[in-house]
TORPA-4810 file (N, C-alpha, C, O; in nm, 3 decimals):
<nodes>
NODE_1_1.304_7.835_24.833_1.370_7.881_24.690_1.473_7.722_24.659_1.550_7.673_24.742_M
NODE_2_1.447_7.672_24.531_1.535_7.538_24.471_1.611_7.583_24.399_1.553_7.610_24.294_I
NODE_3_1.728_7.612_24.396_1.808_7.648_24.217_1.919_7.524_24.193_1.965_7.457_24.286_L
NODE_4_1.946_7.510_24.082_2.002_7.394_24.035_2.134_7.461_23.922_2.125_7.517_23.813_I
NODE_5_2.244_7.427_24.001_2.358_7.467_23.941_2.428_7.376_23.844_2.506_7.302_23.905_A
NODE_6_2.427_7.362_23.753_2.492_7.206_23.701_2.687_7.270_23.667_2.725_7.365_23.600_P
NODE_7_2.754_7.185_23.735_2.879_7.208_23.726_2.952_7.191_23.607_2.952_7.072_23.578_S
NODE_8_3.017_7.263_23.522_3.100_7.215_23.373_3.221_7.164_23.409_3.288_7.107_23.322_I
NODE_9_3.269_7.176_23.538_3.372_7.060_23.581_3.372_6.916_23.521_3.462_6.836_23.499_L
NODE_10_3.230_6.913_23.502_3.234_6.739_23.463_3.171_6.731_23.340_3.125_6.627_23.295_S
NODE_11_3.168_6.869_23.269_3.137_6.836_23.091_3.198_6.832_23.020_3.292_6.902_23.057_A
NODE_12_3.225_6.788_22.909_3.310_6.745_22.781_3.412_6.862_22.792_3.345_6.965_22.802_D
NODE_13_3.543_6.891_22.795_3.588_7.049_22.794_3.579_7.076_22.668_3.567_7.194_22.636_F
NODE_14_3.582_6.958_22.551_3.582_7.021_22.427_3.447_7.076_22.355_3.440_7.120_22.240_T
NODE_15_3.349_7.064_22.444_3.251_7.089_22.389_3.142_7.210_22.483_3.028_7.250_22.461_R
NODE_16_3.239_7.239_22.591_3.166_7.348_22.674_3.090_7.446_22.639_3.006_7.478_22.723_I
NODE_17_3.090_7.510_22.533_2.932_7.576_22.505_2.843_7.513_22.474_2.751_7.550_22.547_E
NODE_18_2.800_7.419_22.393_2.710_7.343_22.362_2.653_7.243_22.503_2.543_7.189_22.512_E
NODE_19_2.755_7.241_22.594_2.688_7.145_22.785_2.649_7.302_22.791_2.606_7.318_22.677_A
NODE_20_2.642_7.387_22.833_2.610_7.560_22.898_2.461_7.544_22.788_2.363_7.488_22.839_V
NODE_21_2.453_7.575_22.695_2.319_7.561_22.602_2.213_7.481_22.666_2.096_7.499_22.699_K
NODE_22_2.304_7.380_22.673_2.184_7.253_22.688_2.141_7.255_22.838_2.023_7.240_22.869_L
NODE_23_2.260_7.280_22.947_2.186_7.249_23.087_2.132_7.391_23.053_2.106_7.413_23.171_V
NODE_24_2.089_7.516_22.986_2.033_7.648_22.986_1.860_7.631_22.965_1.758_7.671_23.022_E
NODE_25_1.888_7.564_22.874_1.744_7.469_22.837_1.688_7.437_22.894_1.570_7.471_22.891_S
NODE_26_1.739_7.344_22.993_1.688_7.262_23.051_1.624_7.318_23.190_1.571_7.248_23.277_S
NODE_27_1.641_7.461_23.194_1.567_7.534_23.315_1.685_7.522_23.446_1.651_7.553_23.561_G
NODE_28_1.810_7.479_23.417_1.854_7.537_23.496_1.890_7.663_23.538_1.885_7.751_23.451_A
NODE_29_1.945_7.713_23.716_1.914_7.820_23.742_2.055_7.920_23.732_2.043_8.042_23.737_D
NODE_30_2.188_7.855_23.718_2.310_7.902_23.728_2.403_7.801_23.658_2.382_7.680_23.655_L
NODE_31_2.511_7.866_23.600_2.612_7.764_23.575_2.699_7.763_23.679_2.706_7.872_23.734_V
NODE_32_2.785_7.655_23.737_2.897_7.664_23.802_3.015_7.625_23.752_3.033_7.527_23.680_H
NODE_33_3.136_7.736_23.809_3.262_7.712_23.700_3.307_7.713_23.812_3.283_7.798_23.897_V
NODE_34_3.425_7.552_23.831_3.543_7.569_23.937_3.658_7.623_23.891_3.723_7.580_23.795_D
NODE_35_3.687_7.732_23.970_3.854_7.770_23.935_3.958_7.716_24.012_3.981_7.756_24.126_I
NODE_36_4.016_7.638_23.962_4.181_7.575_24.067_4.249_7.602_23.988_4.236_7.607_23.866_M
NODE_37_4.375_7.634_24.092_4.499_7.706_24.077_4.632_7.607_24.093_4.747_7.641_24.065_D
NODE_38_4.591_7.476_24.145_4.719_7.373_24.140_4.746_7.403_24.256_4.805_7.300_24.288_G
NODE_39_4.750_7.476_24.360_4.841_7.535_24.437_4.723_7.474_24.619_4.735_7.386_24.705_H
NODE_40_4.616_7.595_24.587_4.502_7.537_24.696_4.508_7.381_24.685_4.575_7.307_24.757_Y
NODE_41_4.414_7.338_24.570_4.358_7.259_24.534_4.486_7.181_24.443_4.556_7.256_24.375_V
NODE_42_4.522_7.011_24.439_4.602_7.002_24.332_4.537_6.974_24.203_4.559_6.862_24.159_P
NODE_43_4.453_7.062_24.125_4.441_7.057_23.990_4.439_7.182_23.931_4.416_7.283_23.997_N
NODE_44_4.458_7.183_23.833_4.415_7.344_23.752_4.309_7.286_23.642_4.302_7.170_23.601_L
NODE_45_4.236_7.386_23.610_4.121_7.400_23.566_4.093_7.553_23.468_4.142_7.585_23.360_T
NODE_46_4.015_7.613_23.538_3.984_7.729_23.419_4.006_7.852_23.458_4.023_7.870_23.578_F
NODE_47_4.010_7.970_23.365_4.041_8.073_23.444_3.960_8.212_23.378_3.857_8.178_23.320_G
NODE_48_3.983_8.341_23.375_3.871_8.439_23.405_3.849_8.451_23.216_3.757_8.507_23.157_P
NODE_49_3.970_8.379_23.156_3.917_8.389_22.984_3.785_8.322_22.965_3.697_8.390_22.913_R
NODE_50_3.756_8.192_23.003_3.654_8.075_22.969_3.512_8.217_23.046_3.417_8.264_22.984_L
NODE_51_3.544_8.239_23.161_3.454_8.315_23.207_3.380_8.409_23.117_3.259_8.421_23.102_V
NODE_52_3.501_8.490_23.048_3.462_8.602_23.011_3.354_8.526_22.881_3.236_8.555_22.864_S
NODE_53_3.418_8.444_22.816_3.351_8.386_22.680_3.209_8.300_22.689_3.128_8.266_22.603_L
NODE_54_3.217_8.276_22.867_3.086_8.194_22.891_2.955_8.318_22.909_2.832_8.309_22.899_L
NODE_55_3.017_8.396_22.931_2.942_8.511_22.992_2.835_8.573_22.808_2.716_8.597_22.788_K
NODE_56_2.952_8.574_22.722_2.885_8.576_22.615_2.793_8.472_22.565_2.708_8.519_22.490_K
NODE_57_2.785_8.363_22.580_2.721_8.272_22.559_2.625_8.202_22.591_2.581_8.102_22.536_K
NODE_58_2.565_8.298_22.754_2.445_8.211_22.830_2.374_8.354_22.890_2.428_8.460_22.860_T
NODE_59_2.275_8.354_22.961_2.176_8.433_23.009_2.179_8.363_23.141_2.118_8.411_23.237_A
NODE_60_2.244_8.255_23.151_2.282_8.215_23.356_2.360_8.302_23.385_2.449_8.351_23.317_L
NODE_61_2.310_8.337_23.545_2.450_8.371_23.613_2.509_8.309_23.584_2.456_8.225_23.512_P
NODE_62_2.679_8.289_23.611_2.789_8.263_23.629_2.839_8.229_23.773_2.887_8.322_23.839_L
NODE_63_2.831_8.098_23.830_2.857_8.095_23.997_3.015_8.048_24.009_3.060_7.935_23.989_D
NODE_64_3.080_8.157_24.046_3.238_8.156_23.984_3.286_8.045_24.118_3.254_8.107_24.220_V
NODE_65_3.338_7.930_24.154_3.392_7.953_24.311_3.551_7.909_24.244_3.598_7.833_24.159_H
NODE_66_3.595_8.006_24.342_3.732_8.031_24.339_3.821_7.970_24.479_3.837_8.014_24.593_L
NODE_67_3.881_7.816_24.389_3.940_7.740_24.522_4.049_7.769_24.470_4.091_7.710_24.370_M
NODE_68_4.118_7.871_24.531_4.262_7.955_24.479_4.312_7.984_24.632_4.248_7.984_24.737_V
NODE_69_4.476_8.013_24.601_4.546_8.039_24.722_4.522_8.216_24.736_4.583_8.255_24.637_D
NODE_70_4.494_8.281_24.771_4.498_8.441_24.813_4.428_8.500_24.737_4.470_8.581_24.654_N
NODE_71_4.265_8.456_24.759_4.153_8.516_24.644_4.193_8.689_24.608_4.234_8.726_24.498_P
NODE_72_4.178_8.753_24.689_4.170_8.896_24.679_4.314_8.911_24.566_4.312_9.021_24.511_N
NODE_73_4.430_8.828_24.525_4.483_8.863_24.360_4.378_8.843_24.223_4.384_8.896_24.112_D
NODE_74_4.314_8.778_24.260_4.214_8.702_24.144_4.075_8.774_24.130_4.021_8.817_24.028_V
NODE_75_4.030_8.776_24.269_3.880_8.816_24.243_3.882_8.919_24.102_3.824_8.873_24.004_I
NODE_76_3.951_9.066_24.088_3.922_9.159_24.019_3.936_9.105_23.852_3.897_9.173_23.757_P
NODE_77_3.994_8.981_23.841_4.016_8.947_23.713_3.854_8.847_23.679_3.813_8.802_23.572_W
NODE_78_3.797_8.841_23.806_3.658_8.705_23.730_3.533_8.830_23.759_3.429_8.817_23.696_F
NODE_79_3.548_8.958_23.861_3.437_9.035_23.842_3.455_9.097_23.687_3.368_9.098_23.600_I
NODE_80_3.583_9.146_23.677_3.625_9.201_23.528_3.521_9.104_23.376_3.437_9.145_23.296_E
NODE_81_3.583_8.968_23.399_3.513_8.854_23.345_3.355_8.849_23.319_3.312_8.837_23.204_A
NODE_82_3.282_8.856_23.412_3.165_8.923_23.433_3.065_8.786_23.529_2.952_8.742_23.511_G
NODE_83_3.195_8.748_23.651_3.117_8.652_23.751_3.033_8.681_23.769_3.029_8.802_23.749_A
NODE_84_2.879_8.618_23.822_2.799_8.690_23.897_2.796_8.629_24.047_2.838_8.703_24.136_D
NODE_85_2.767_8.550_24.068_2.806_8.453_24.185_2.959_8.440_24.229_3.022_8.363_24.156_W
NODE_86_3.032_8.498_24.332_3.190_8.453_24.326_3.199_8.387_24.476_3.158_8.453_24.572_I
NODE_87_3.246_8.273_24.490_3.266_8.236_24.622_3.432_8.211_24.667_3.508_8.172_24.578_S
NODE_88_3.461_8.223_24.740_3.606_8.206_24.797_3.612_8.126_24.957_3.534_8.141_25.051_I
NODE_89_3.715_8.053_24.950_3.728_7.962_25.075_3.766_8.013_25.197_3.885_8.039_25.210_H
NODE_90_3.671_8.039_25.314_3.714_8.062_25.435_3.835_8.018_25.483_3.861_8.054_25.598_I
NODE_91_3.925_7.941_25.420_4.061_7.888_25.446_4.152_7.918_25.386_4.260_7.891_25.437_E
NODE_92_4.150_7.968_25.286_4.242_8.073_25.199_4.275_8.171_25.186_4.377_8.209_25.129_A
NODE_93_4.165_8.255_25.255_4.177_8.400_25.274_4.218_8.447_25.394_4.167_8.411_25.500_S
NODE_94_4.329_8.543_25.385_4.385_8.593_25.484_4.302_8.734_25.606_4.309_8.762_25.726_K
NODE_95_4.218_8.795_25.465_4.160_8.907_25.525_3.997_8.901_25.480_3.951_8.990_25.409_H
NODE_96_3.925_8.804_25.520_3.777_8.789_25.462_3.714_8.869_25.496_3.607_8.818_25.464_L
NODE_97_3.685_8.968_25.542_3.616_9.072_25.535_3.646_9.203_25.399_3.548_9.266_25.360_H
NODE_98_3.769_9.228_25.347_3.809_9.304_25.280_3.828_9.182_25.194_3.933_9.140_25.245_R
NODE_99_3.801_9.098_25.102_3.782_9.012_24.969_3.633_9.028_24.980_3.598_9.096_24.884_D
NODE_100_3.520_8.992_25.062_3.394_8.977_25.069_3.392_9.109_25.033_3.343_9.110_24.920_V
NODE_101_3.427_9.253_25.077_3.355_9.350_25.014_3.431_9.401_24.900_3.394_9.504_24.843_S
NODE_102_3.521_9.347_24.868_3.563_9.378_24.714_3.467_9.318_24.628_3.456_9.368_24.516_L
NODE_103_3.381_9.202_24.663_3.286_9.159_24.577_3.201_9.223_24.536_3.180_9.258_24.419_I
NODE_104_3.115_9.256_24.674_3.001_9.290_24.685_3.006_9.457_24.658_2.902_9.509_24.617_R
NODE_105_3.101_9.525_24.675_3.100_9.647_24.593_3.113_9.643_24.458_3.090_9.742_24.389_E
NODE_106_3.139_9.566_24.424_3.154_9.513_24.262_3.014_9.489_24.196_2.993_9.464_24.077_A
NODE_107_2.901_9.507_24.323_2.756_9.455_24.275_2.746_9.253_24.224_2.664_9.189_24.157_G
NODE_108_2.843_9.223_24.280_2.824_9.080_24.276_2.779_9.021_24.391_2.780_9.065_24.506_R
NODE_109_2.721_8.863_24.325_2.693_8.814_24.488_2.842_8.715_24.553_2.921_8.649_24.486_T
NODE_110_2.841_8.736_24.711_2.929_8.717_24.760_2.934_8.606_24.829_2.884_8.622_24.940_A
NODE_111_2.991_8.449_24.801_2.948_8.357_24.901_3.110_8.302_25.001_3.215_8.346_24.954_G
NODE_112_3.120_8.225_25.112_3.175_8.177_25.129_3.238_8.057_25.128_3.126_8.009_25.141_L
NODE_113_3.330_7.934_25.125_3.284_7.827_25.076_3.345_7.760_25.209_3.433_7.830_25.259_A
NODE_114_3.320_7.649_25.271_3.384_7.574_25.369_3.425_7.453_25.351_3.340_7.395_25.283_L
NODE_115_3.504_7.390_25.375_3.597_7.256_25.323_3.478_7.148_25.444_3.415_7.198_25.537_N
NODE_116_3.476_7.020_25.414_3.423_6.952_25.486_3.455_6.943_25.670_3.377_6.958_25.764_P
NODE_117_3.604_6.911_25.666_3.648_6.936_25.823_3.641_7.069_25.893_3.662_7.085_26.013_A
NODE_118_3.599_7.194_25.774_3.618_7.323_25.856_3.450_7.364_25.925_3.340_7.363_25.870_T
NODE_119_3.489_7.396_26.060_3.396_7.393_26.157_3.307_7.518_26.116_3.366_7.597_26.043_P
NODE_120_3.178_7.550_26.148_3.117_7.642_26.096_3.121_7.776_26.198_3.090_7.890_26.163_L
NODE_121_3.163_7.738_26.321_3.211_7.881_26.392_3.292_7.979_26.295_3.298_8.100_26.317_H
NODE_122_3.347_7.925_26.200_3.444_7.990_26.170_3.394_8.119_26.062_3.464_8.196_25.998_T
NODE_123_3.223_8.107_26.071_3.173_8.208_25.976_3.091_8.301_26.104_3.000_8.377_26.070_L
NODE_124_3.112_8.294_26.185_3.055_8.343_26.317_3.090_8.501_26.323_3.010_8.577_26.378_N
NODE_125_3.224_8.554_26.259_3.210_8.720_26.237_3.192_8.753_26.143_3.221_8.870_26.118_D
NODE_126_3.140_8.677_26.048_3.119_8.714_25.862_3.000_8.691_25.777_2.986_8.732_25.662_I
NODE_127_2.904_8.612_25.854_2.803_8.542_25.779_2.714_8.649_25.762_2.649_8.633_25.658_I
NODE_128_2.677_8.778_25.837_2.640_8.840_25.796_2.662_8.953_25.674_2.588_9.049_25.657_K
NODE_129_2.754_8.929_25.610_2.818_9.014_25.542_2.843_8.959_25.378_2.912_9.010_25.291_E
NODE_130_2.757_8.833_25.375_2.791_8.743_25.253_2.644_8.740_25.216_2.557_8.800_25.278_I
NODE_131_2.623_8.656_25.096_2.538_8.649_25.059_2.471_8.501_25.055_2.356_8.457_25.056_D
NODE_132_2.553_8.468_25.053_2.548_8.278_25.018_2.653_8.178_25.153_2.736_8.244_25.216_F
NODE_133_2.645_8.093_25.171_2.754_7.985_25.227_2.750_7.869_25.126_2.644_7.819_25.089_V
NODE_134_2.862_7.832_25.085_2.896_7.736_25.011_2.973_7.580_25.075_3.089_7.543_25.061_L
NODE_135_2.845_7.501_25.156_2.907_7.384_25.180_2.982_7.244_25.103_2.914_7.174_25.028_L
NODE_136_3.084_7.222_25.123_3.171_7.129_25.065_3.114_7.046_25.099_3.074_7.055_25.215_M
NODE_137_3.077_6.921_25.024_3.031_6.809_25.081_3.103_6.696_25.044_3.060_6.584_25.073_C
NODE_138_3.250_6.716_24.957_3.337_6.648_24.924_3.444_6.727_24.956_3.433_6.844_24.994_V
NODE_139_3.552_6.665_24.941_3.712_6.776_24.967_3.721_6.805_24.824_3.688_6.727_24.735_N
NODE_140_3.776_6.943_24.807_3.771_7.006_24.667_3.921_6.991_24.599_4.030_7.023_24.646_P
NODE_141_3.896_6.945_24.500_3.998_6.918_24.413_3.980_6.856_24.296_4.045_6.889_24.197_G
NODE_142_3.880_6.749_24.292_3.829_6.688_24.162_3.658_6.615_24.181_3.590_6.579_24.277_R
NODE_143_3.641_6.620_24.038_3.476_6.581_24.048_3.448_6.452_24.060_3.543_6.377_24.085_G
NODE_144_3.326_6.401_24.048_3.280_6.260_24.028_3.328_6.166_24.207_3.350_6.045_24.221_S
NODE_145_3.331_6.289_24.331_3.336_6.238_24.450_3.279_6.146_24.503_3.199_6.123_24.412_Q
NODE_146_3.249_6.054_24.600_3.118_6.014_24.666_3.077_6.132_24.771_3.167_6.187_24.835_P
NODE_147_2.983_6.159_24.782_2.903_6.240_24.924_2.928_6.209_25.043_2.896_6.095_25.076_F
NODE_148_2.978_6.278_25.121_3.008_6.287_25.249_2.899_6.283_25.375_2.863_6.381_25.440_I
NODE_149_2.861_6.160_25.391_2.746_6.178_25.499_2.705_6.198_25.569_2.590_6.168_25.602_E
NODE_150_2.829_6.293_25.652_2.808_6.343_25.772_2.767_6.489_25.727_2.705_6.562_25.805_S
NODE_151_2.796_6.525_25.619_2.786_6.640_25.600_2.591_6.698_25.595_2.537_6.808_25.583_S
NODE_152_2.543_6.566_25.610_2.381_6.634_25.661_2.382_6.702_25.771_2.346_6.819_25.778_H
NODE_153_2.428_6.626_25.880_2.396_6.698_25.998_2.545_6.845_25.972_2.550_6.930_26.061_E
NODE_154_2.582_6.849_25.930_2.633_7.005_25.929_2.568_7.131_25.876_2.572_7.248_25.913_K
NODE_155_2.489_7.049_25.747_2.382_7.128_25.715_2.283_7.202_25.750_2.251_7.320_25.741_I
NODE_156_2.221_7.059_25.815_2.125_7.099_25.951_2.174_7.205_26.025_2.129_7.320_26.028_R
NODE_157_2.285_7.150_26.096_2.342_7.278_26.177_2.364_7.375_26.177_2.380_7.425_26.288_S
NODE_158_2.376_7.454_26.070_2.377_7.561_25.973_2.287_7.594_25.993_2.279_7.650_26.102_L
NODE_159_2.171_7.585_25.919_2.022_7.610_25.883_1.962_7.613_26.013_1.891_7.711_26.035_R
NODE_160_1.974_7.524_26.109_1.929_7.570_26.266_1.998_7.695_26.270_1.896_7.762_26.265_R
NODE_161_2.082_7.773_26.274_2.159_7.822_26.379_2.112_7.972_26.258_2.067_8.075_26.309_W
NODE_162_2.126_7.964_26.143_2.077_8.048_26.043_1.899_8.112_26.050_1.861_8.221_26.008_M
NODE_163_1.834_8.029_26.101_1.740_8.053_26.119_1.715_8.127_26.264_1.638_8.223_26.272_K
NODE_164_1.783_8.078_26.372_1.788_8.110_26.473_1.799_8.253_26.529_1.734_8.303_26.620_E
NODE_165_1.914_8.316_26.441_1.934_8.427_26.408_1.931_8.515_26.308_2.000_8.615_26.287_H
NODE_166_1.816_8.452_26.232_1.712_8.532_26.126_1.798_8.622_26.007_1.779_8.737_25.966_E
NODE_167_1.946_8.470_25.953_2.001_8.525_25.903_1.942_8.487_25.729_1.851_8.408_25.705_L
NODE_168_1.987_8.532_25.667_1.907_8.560_25.491_2.004_8.514_25.414_1.978_8.504_25.294_K
NODE_169_2.153_8.469_25.467_2.219_8.379_25.312_2.165_8.263_25.293_2.109_8.193_25.377_A
NODE_170_2.188_8.233_25.136_2.115_8.117_25.091_2.275_8.020_25.090_2.393_8.049_25.070_L
NODE_171_2.185_7.866_25.130_2.264_7.798_25.191_2.292_7.693_25.001_2.210_7.623_24.940_L
NODE_172_2.422_7.725_24.968_2.456_7.619_24.850_2.552_7.511_24.906_2.639_7.523_24.993_E
NODE_173_2.503_7.369_24.811_2.587_7.237_24.868_2.667_7.246_24.696_2.632_7.302_24.592_I
NODE_174_2.794_7.153_24.736_2.849_7.131_24.643_2.902_6.985_24.660_2.937_6.948_24.773_D
NODE_175_2.912_6.883_24.532_2.964_6.737_24.607_2.879_6.636_24.659_2.803_6.619_24.754_G
NODE_176_2.932_6.560_24.534_2.782_6.443_24.538_2.656_6.444_24.522_2.589_6.343_24.541_G
NODE_177_2.614_6.533_24.494_2.443_6.594_24.464_2.403_6.486_24.343_2.462_6.464_24.237_V
NODE_178_2.308_6.440_24.386_2.253_6.361_24.261_2.069_6.311_24.333_2.024_6.319_24.448_N
NODE_179_2.020_6.273_24.231_1.873_6.256_24.221_1.838_6.169_24.350_1.740_6.187_24.422_L
NODE_180_1.940_6.067_24.366_1.882_5.993_24.511_1.879_6.074_24.668_1.796_6.070_24.759_R
NODE_181_2.005_6.146_24.652_2.005_6.235_24.811_1.919_6.374_24.784_1.885_6.426_24.890_N
NODE_182_1.881_6.438_24.676_1.838_6.517_24.705_1.745_6.593_24.758_1.743_6.712_24.792_I
NODE_183_1.628_6.466_24.760_1.501_6.501_24.866_1.578_6.555_25.030_1.546_6.652_25.099_Q
NODE_184_1.660_6.478_25.049_1.687_6.471_25.154_1.804_6.595_25.219_1.796_6.650_25.329_S
NODE_185_1.900_6.615_25.121_1.919_6.782_25.135_1.833_6.854_25.117_1.883_6.965_25.135_L
NODE_186_1.740_6.865_25.095_1.631_6.964_25.067_1.564_6.998_25.225_1.533_7.101_25.286_V
NODE_187_1.560_6.865_25.250_1.499_6.855_25.412_1.603_6.933_25.498_1.590_7.021_25.583_K
NODE_188_1.703_6.872_25.449_1.828_6.915_25.544_1.851_7.084_25.573_1.900_7.129_25.677_D
NODE_189_1.809_7.158_25.468_1.783_7.306_25.477_1.878_7.369_25.324_1.898_7.485_25.286_G
NODE_190_1.913_7.258_25.273_1.992_7.279_25.157_1.907_7.375_25.067_1.789_7.370_25.100_A
NODE_191_1.931_7.460_24.967_1.885_7.534_24.866_1.959_7.570_24.745_1.898_7.593_24.640_Q
NODE_192_2.064_7.574_24.753_2.111_7.583_24.595_2.205_7.456_24.560_2.300_7.448_24.637_V
NODE_193_2.200_7.345_24.451_2.233_7.230_24.453_2.322_7.241_24.324_2.275_7.264_24.213_F
NODE_194_2.466_7.222_24.354_2.578_7.208_24.241_2.588_7.042_24.206_2.632_6.949_24.274_V
NODE_195_2.530_7.045_24.076_2.545_6.902_24.057_2.649_6.887_23.900_2.650_6.973_23.812_A
NODE_196_2.721_6.770_23.897_2.784_6.805_23.794_2.795_6.686_23.731_2.757_6.670_23.615_G
NODE_197_2.856_6.578_23.815_2.851_6.410_23.745_2.715_6.367_23.703_2.679_6.300_23.606_N
NODE_198_2.618_6.450_23.844_2.428_6.358_23.825_2.406_6.401_23.687_2.339_6.327_23.615_A
NODE_199_2.481_6.569_23.615_2.421_6.598_23.539_2.493_6.562_23.420_2.424_6.524_23.325_V
NODE_200_2.602_6.567_23.407_2.649_6.584_23.250_2.704_6.424_23.227_2.745_6.386_23.117_F
NODE_201_2.697_6.326_23.365_2.741_6.172_23.315_2.559_6.123_23.286_2.545_6.003_23.304_N
NODE_202_2.476_6.169_23.261_2.350_6.149_23.246_2.336_6.144_23.105_2.393_6.226_23.033_H
NODE_203_2.241_6.023_23.047_2.207_6.021_22.908_2.186_6.140_22.830_2.221_6.175_22.717_P
NODE_204_2.109_6.199_22.935_2.019_6.343_22.853_2.016_6.415_22.974_1.938_6.387_23.065_D
NODE_205_2.139_6.553_22.980_2.153_6.636_23.105_2.075_6.715_23.132_2.072_6.786_23.233_P
NODE_206_1.967_6.711_23.001_1.837_6.807_23.046_1.712_6.767_23.109_1.622_6.828_23.166_R
NODE_207_1.739_6.625_23.075_1.613_6.529_23.160_1.699_6.534_23.308_1.631_6.555_23.408_E
NODE_208_1.802_6.522_23.321_1.841_6.526_23.439_1.849_6.679_23.559_1.874_6.695_23.679_A
NODE_209_1.822_6.739_23.479_1.838_6.890_23.519_1.677_6.907_23.606_1.648_6.936_23.722_V
NODE_210_1.595_6.872_23.484_1.445_6.843_23.528_1.405_6.816_23.606_1.344_6.881_23.690_R
NODE_211_1.445_6.642_23.598_1.402_6.589_23.712_1.442_6.633_23.868_1.360_6.624_23.960_Q
NODE_212_1.574_6.679_23.884_1.615_6.683_23.986_1.577_6.789_24.100_1.589_6.784_24.222_M
NODE_213_1.518_6.903_24.001_1.449_7.012_24.028_1.289_6.998_24.048_1.230_7.082_24.117_K
NODE_214_1.233_6.913_23.999_1.109_6.815_24.035_1.089_6.751_24.146_0.993_6.759_24.222_E
NODE_215_1.234_6.650_24.159_1.204_6.612_24.300_1.263_6.696_24.399_1.260_6.655_24.516_T
NODE_216_1.315_6.801_24.375_1.360_6.889_24.494_1.247_6.970_24.553_1.227_6.973_24.674_A
NODE_217_1.167_7.043_24.455_1.058_7.094_24.482_0.923_7.067_24.544_0.844_7.123_24.619_R
NODE_218_0.936_6.942_24.467_0.825_6.827_24.597_0.833_6.855_24.708_0.745_6.923_24.761_E
NODE_219_0.940_6.810_24.777_0.985_6.827_24.920_0.949_6.990_24.955_0.861_7.016_25.037_V
NODE_220_1.012_7.078_24.897_0.990_7.214_24.893_0.840_7.257_24.920_0.813_7.345_25.002_D
NODE_221_0.753_7.198_24.852_0.632_7.245_24.861_0.542_7.188_24.981_0.441_7.246_25.022_A
NODE_222_0.579_7.095_25.021_0.544_7.007_25.103_0.530_7.089_25.246_0.497_7.029_25.349_S
</nodes>
C-alpha cells in the first residue's frame, strides 16, 4: 500500500480550497492538515472550523495531525468537524489509551506521532490499539525542513519490529519527503507519505503527486 497525503501547510493559505481540489484531481489519497497550538510547537495554524469547511469541499479523507498539548481537550472538536484520521503526539498525551479510545470509539482512524528523538519503545504498550504510526522525520512546528537522515534507520527498525510481531498498523512519515528520497523510504518500509513543499512548491502540484505515486509504486511492486 502506497498513499500520498499532500500537506496543506505548504499551500497558499488564501487559496486552500483550490489547493485541495488540485491534489484531489491528481490522485492524492489523503489531505494532511497540521494543527499547531503555539504551545506544543511554536507555531499557530488551523482549527476545527477549517477541517469542517474542507470536509464539505473534498471527498478525500482528512488526515488531521494534532501538534497540541492536552490533545484530549480538542479531539472531540476535530471528530465533530469531520476529521477521518486523527494523530496525536505520544509526548503530549497524559493518557494515551484514553485518547486513542476516544478517537476509535468515534469510528475514526487513530494514530500516534513520534518526534525524531522519541524512542520507538514508547509504542510498546499501545501499538496494538492504533491504526497507524506517524514518524516525524523533521522536528515538528514548521514546514520546508530538510529530512533528518537518521530517520531511515528508525523507519527500518519500526518496520522490522512490526513484522516480527505481526502488527497491522500503517507506517506514515512526515517531513522532508520528496521525489528524490521516496523510493528509499518505500524500501525502508514506509507506506503513507506526507508531502508539503515537494507538492505545493512544484510548478505543477498535480504532476508532483503523480510522479511521487508512480515512483513509489515502482519500488513497492518490485
